[in-house]
N, CA and C of each residue as an Amber inpcrd file, in Angstrom:
protein
   240
 175.6220000 213.1850000 221.3570000 174.2180000 212.5740000 221.1400000
 173.0540000 212.4190000 222.2020000 173.7550000 211.3590000 223.2780000
 173.0290000 211.2970000 224.2300000 173.2040000 212.1580000 225.2820000
 173.6490000 213.1780000 225.0340000 173.6850000 213.7740000 226.1380000
 174.5270000 213.7130000 227.7530000 175.5980000 212.6740000 227.1330000
 176.5640000 212.4850000 228.6020000 177.7520000 213.3360000 228.4040000
 177.9160000 214.2830000 228.8500000 178.9380000 215.0150000 229.0320000
 180.5110000 214.8820000 229.3790000 180.2090000 213.5300000 230.1120000
 181.3550000 212.9810000 230.6380000 181.7650000 212.1540000 229.8420000
 181.6840000 212.1740000 228.5240000 182.2510000 211.1760000 227.8470000
 182.7580000 211.6270000 226.2340000 183.2990000 210.7830000 225.6820000
 183.5950000 210.9330000 224.5990000 185.0890000 212.0750000 223.8940000
 185.5750000 211.9950000 224.9820000 187.1000000 212.3930000 224.8140000
 187.9610000 211.9810000 225.8410000 189.1880000 212.2230000 225.6910000
 190.2740000 211.7450000 226.5160000 190.6180000 212.8810000 227.5130000
 190.3470000 213.0780000 228.3990000 190.8400000 214.1950000 229.3270000
 190.5420000 214.0720000 231.1120000 191.5180000 214.8830000 231.6950000
 190.9480000 214.6550000 233.2820000 189.7730000 214.8720000 233.8130000
 189.0480000 213.8690000 234.1900000 187.6050000 214.4480000 234.8060000
 186.6400000 213.6830000 234.0060000 187.2350000 212.8330000 232.9710000
 185.9360000 212.3330000 232.1530000 186.4890000 210.3970000 231.9270000
 184.8370000 209.9280000 232.0080000 185.2210000 208.7900000 232.0190000
 185.9250000 207.9580000 231.0160000 186.5460000 207.0750000 231.1980000
 187.4140000 206.4960000 230.1010000 187.2590000 204.8790000 230.2200000
 186.7620000 204.3390000 229.0250000 187.0240000 202.8080000 228.7780000
 187.9230000 203.2610000 227.2360000 189.1200000 202.9140000 227.3730000
 189.9260000 202.8100000 226.3800000 191.3440000 201.8270000 226.0070000
 191.1070000 201.3690000 224.7420000 192.1160000 200.5590000 224.4210000
 193.2660000 200.9490000 223.4130000 194.6010000 200.9310000 223.9080000
 195.4670000 201.1920000 223.3190000 196.1350000 200.0390000 222.8000000
 196.3720000 200.5330000 221.2280000 197.1120000 199.4720000 220.2710000
 197.8850000 199.7040000 219.3280000 199.1790000 199.1490000 219.2330000
 200.1210000 199.6870000 218.3400000 199.9370000 199.3410000 217.0430000
 199.6600000 200.7270000 216.3920000 199.3970000 200.8690000 215.0750000
 197.8430000 201.9230000 214.7380000 197.5970000 201.4560000 213.5420000
 196.4980000 202.1810000 213.3950000 195.5490000 201.7250000 212.8070000
 194.5170000 201.3500000 213.3600000 193.3030000 200.4580000 213.2580000
 192.6280000 200.8030000 212.4150000 192.6400000 202.0400000 211.3000000
 191.6980000 202.5520000 210.6010000 192.6120000 201.9730000 209.2510000
 193.8860000 202.1020000 209.1550000 194.7750000 201.8190000 208.0800000
 195.0180000 199.7530000 207.8960000 194.7860000 199.3150000 209.1030000
 195.2580000 198.1020000 209.6420000 194.4750000 197.0530000 210.6360000
 193.5630000 196.6590000 210.1540000 192.5110000 195.8430000 211.4400000
 192.9380000 194.9900000 212.0620000 194.1540000 194.7140000 211.5030000
 194.8080000 193.6420000 212.6570000 195.4960000 194.2330000 213.3900000
 195.9050000 195.4540000 213.8030000 196.2610000 196.2350000 214.6220000
 195.4840000 196.0370000 215.9500000 194.4810000 195.4910000 215.9320000
 193.4620000 195.7890000 216.9580000 193.6830000 194.5270000 218.3690000
 194.4150000 193.7040000 217.2070000 195.0810000 192.2710000 218.1700000
 196.4300000 192.5170000 218.9280000 196.7320000 194.0990000 218.5100000
 198.2340000 194.5300000 219.1890000 197.6710000 195.4310000 220.4020000
 197.3850000 194.9550000 221.6360000 196.6000000 195.7410000 222.2630000
 198.1560000 196.3300000 223.5650000 198.4480000 197.2330000 223.6690000
 199.0850000 197.7160000 224.6150000 197.9930000 198.1740000 226.3120000
 197.6620000 198.5410000 226.2130000 196.9330000 198.9790000 227.2570000
 195.5380000 198.9890000 227.2500000 194.7630000 198.2950000 228.3980000
 193.4490000 198.7940000 228.1480000 193.1310000 199.5760000 229.7190000
 191.9580000 200.6820000 229.4370000 191.7560000 200.9810000 230.9170000
 190.0380000 200.9050000 230.8850000 189.4410000 200.5840000 231.8560000
 187.4670000 200.2500000 232.0940000 187.6090000 201.2380000 233.1000000
 186.3130000 202.1620000 232.7630000 186.4470000 203.4900000 233.5550000
 187.5530000 204.2260000 234.2600000 188.0990000 204.6530000 233.4460000
 189.2580000 204.8850000 233.6310000 190.2420000 204.4020000 234.7740000
 189.8360000 203.4370000 234.7510000 191.1090000 202.4930000 235.7090000
 192.0560000 201.1390000 235.0630000 193.2990000 201.3780000 234.9340000
 193.8190000 200.6160000 234.1390000 193.6850000 199.0250000 234.6090000
 193.3820000 198.2070000 233.3180000 193.2880000 196.9000000 233.9820000
 194.4530000 196.1150000 233.6440000 194.3050000 194.7820000 234.3020000
 195.6650000 193.9770000 233.8210000 195.2350000 193.2530000 232.4720000
 196.4850000 193.3280000 231.9050000 195.7820000 192.9830000 230.2590000
 195.9030000 191.3070000 230.2270000 196.7260000 190.7240000 230.7950000
 197.2140000 189.4050000 231.2960000 195.7620000 188.6710000 231.4550000
 194.5440000 189.1680000 231.7820000 193.3610000 188.4890000 231.4410000
 192.7490000 188.5750000 230.0700000 193.2580000 189.6420000 229.1680000
 192.8680000 189.3620000 228.0110000 193.9340000 188.3200000 227.1900000
 194.8980000 188.0250000 227.6410000 196.1250000 187.0130000 226.6210000
 195.7900000 185.5780000 226.6050000 195.8130000 185.2060000 225.2690000
 195.6130000 183.9760000 224.5600000 196.3120000 182.7790000 225.0820000
 197.6140000 183.1910000 225.0000000 198.3990000 182.1620000 224.8340000
 199.7320000 182.2330000 225.8130000 200.9820000 181.5860000 225.6550000
 201.8770000 181.8740000 226.4780000 203.2190000 182.1640000 225.5510000
 202.8060000 182.1760000 224.5780000 203.5840000 183.2630000 223.6940000
 203.1160000 184.7800000 223.9130000 202.2520000 185.3110000 223.8870000
 201.7340000 186.5950000 223.9370000 201.9550000 186.7130000 225.2170000
 201.6950000 186.1620000 226.3820000 202.2460000 186.6580000 227.6340000
 203.9660000 186.7660000 227.7620000 204.3750000 186.4350000 226.9160000
 206.0310000 186.5540000 227.0480000 206.1040000 187.6720000 226.2350000
 205.7210000 187.8150000 225.4510000 205.6540000 189.2080000 224.2800000
 205.2870000 190.5230000 225.3340000 204.1840000 190.2830000 226.1940000
 203.3720000 191.6030000 227.0310000 204.6550000 191.1240000 227.6150000
 205.2160000 190.1730000 228.5680000 206.2580000 190.7510000 229.8240000
 207.6990000 191.4430000 229.0860000 207.7220000 191.6370000 227.5590000
 208.8880000 191.9670000 227.1960000 208.9340000 194.1770000 227.0520000
 207.8210000 193.6790000 226.3600000 206.9260000 195.1360000 226.1530000
 207.1360000 195.4620000 227.5870000 206.5540000 195.2030000 228.7330000
 206.1270000 195.7150000 230.0950000 207.9230000 195.9960000 230.5690000
 208.6650000 195.2570000 230.3540000 210.4390000 195.4650000 230.3020000
 210.7640000 196.8050000 229.5550000 210.1590000 196.7080000 228.2780000
 210.5310000 197.8630000 227.6910000 210.3960000 199.3470000 228.5520000
 208.7360000 198.9730000 228.6130000 208.0320000 200.4130000 228.9380000
 208.6420000 201.2370000 230.0610000 209.0620000 200.2080000 231.2410000
 209.7110000 200.4580000 232.6800000 210.8880000 201.1660000 231.8740000
 211.6970000 200.7700000 231.1840000 213.2350000 201.3990000 230.8430000
 213.1100000 203.1450000 230.3370000 212.0670000 203.1150000 229.5920000
 211.4700000 204.0810000 228.9960000 211.2460000 204.9990000 230.0220000
 210.2320000 204.7710000 230.9730000 209.5950000 205.6170000 231.9430000
 210.7950000 205.8960000 232.7600000 211.6660000 205.0950000 232.8940000
 212.6940000 205.3110000 234.2270000 213.4510000 206.4960000 233.3540000
 213.8210000 206.1220000 232.2260000 214.7860000 207.0900000 231.5240000
 214.2650000 208.7210000 231.0100000 212.4920000 208.4390000 230.8890000
 211.8370000 209.9000000 231.2030000 211.6450000 210.6050000 232.1640000
 211.9440000 209.7500000 233.1500000 211.4140000 210.4790000 234.9580000
 212.9730000 210.8590000 235.1600000 214.1880000 210.4270000 234.9040000
 215.2200000 210.5150000 235.4110000 215.6520000 212.2120000 234.5670000
 215.1110000 212.2290000 233.1810000 215.4920000 213.5860000 232.5970000
 214.8540000 214.6970000 232.7050000 213.6450000 214.0710000 233.0350000
 212.2890000 215.0870000 233.6450000 212.0370000 214.8540000 234.9990000
 212.5010000 214.9150000 236.1950000 212.1380000 214.8590000 237.5230000
 210.5260000 215.7170000 238.0130000 209.9780000 215.0420000 238.3690000
 209.0090000 216.0610000 239.2260000 209.0320000 216.6460000 240.0260000
């Protein structure tokens, strides 16, 4: 609409401001509170800057630990 060819999709070489949430916000708007990752200008942001409480920080730490295990398992199964 604005003629900005480097926006509007998630792909290599495109600009990206992206928020990844747990769930489908089209069916449950409260999933917009369950932020998993944030990218601004294609660069990952520190989610802790967006955490509102100590309990949320603990949940974030637990999620990061789970994610690290999954990434390690994937890398072990499919080495680059």
